[in-house]
Phi, psi and omega in degrees: 000157182254122186297320181294317179294320178298318179294323180295317178295316181299317181291320183291323186267006182305116179081002183249149172280175176105187183205170180202155175222141180235130180240150172293126186295327184278319188255339184081001180288144179296135173261320181191153172229145167247121188059066183303333176298317180285324179306321183270332191246334185281121182242138179209161176299135188273340186061214190287351176296346178281341190302319177301324178291323176294317182303323182292344181266353185280143178217110000289154183292314186263148175195139178269115183226144177283153175267122178276350178068301182277134184212123177228120181233116180049043178081359179263118181276121184226043180303145177291143181247358179285170180298145180302140180242124181277330181263153175301151181260140170271181186297315181297318179294319180297322178291316181297321180274350185056052185283105179298323181299312180299312183291325178293320177298315180290322182294330180298337182252007185283144172287114183303329182294325179292319180292314182295328176293321179292336183262010181305132181099341174273167178266105182211161177259133178298129183292131180263339183226164175302326179292320175301319180296318178296314180295324177294315181295330178275359180066022187265330184204145175088008180210143173222138181230157173262158174301323179297316179296316182296320179298315180293322179295319178292324179298315178297319180299312184294332180282348180228007188294140174277171187300317179301325179290313179298318180295320180294319178294320178293319181292327179299323179278323183293319184205013182251211188292340182256022185298334180287354180270356177303135026268021172304152179267342178191157179166179183214141175261164174209145178223130173226179179297333185266330194205161168241143189227153162218135172227124182191189191207158165241204184291337188238335194230140168258130185232134172238126177243133179228128180233143174288128181070193178078195181228143183301312183289326185268336187239304183290319183295313178298325178294319177299320179301318179299321181291315178300318180297315181295322181289332182275340185281000000 
């Protein structure tokens, strides 16, 4: 374990619920955990933090699609909350803005076997309908993940990610939904009814933060920023 990372997690989470795990970006070895019991056992719906993993399963990966903004799938309201976009979005832009409309359109044409293979080890239900597949891809229903699983999944993703995925993660922090996580170099937030999430990285560390309730951009991302800052100081 890394003493600086452990101290950073302890200081950031003082008085707060939730948990976090930090891995060495190059080797995957653990640097620090906050509440290791929860890191391994606490499972919750991931929301949009799942989108980079979904993006890696798409073929072709990139596509320019317009955002319809309003989205209702099997009674689940998932309207986009990002600023209105007049031009079609590419994959990196859709990831940075966390565009539910773009991902729902792509997920409707996704091979379910590719997605379920990418989610191996998580707790999820095999999609029976195209709508189930969309909700699964959006991390909204039919799946629960632990912080430990998410950290390992992101580590594998980053070691093989193509340019649109890397660009989208960087853009999400530079000016998208994860901007509150700076000085992270890339990452993604997620919000579900159960939890708020951030998964991202700097030059040395991969970090996953999970909080009960709240919002990824407003709660998990700023907490991650404190940890990155403390580790760098």
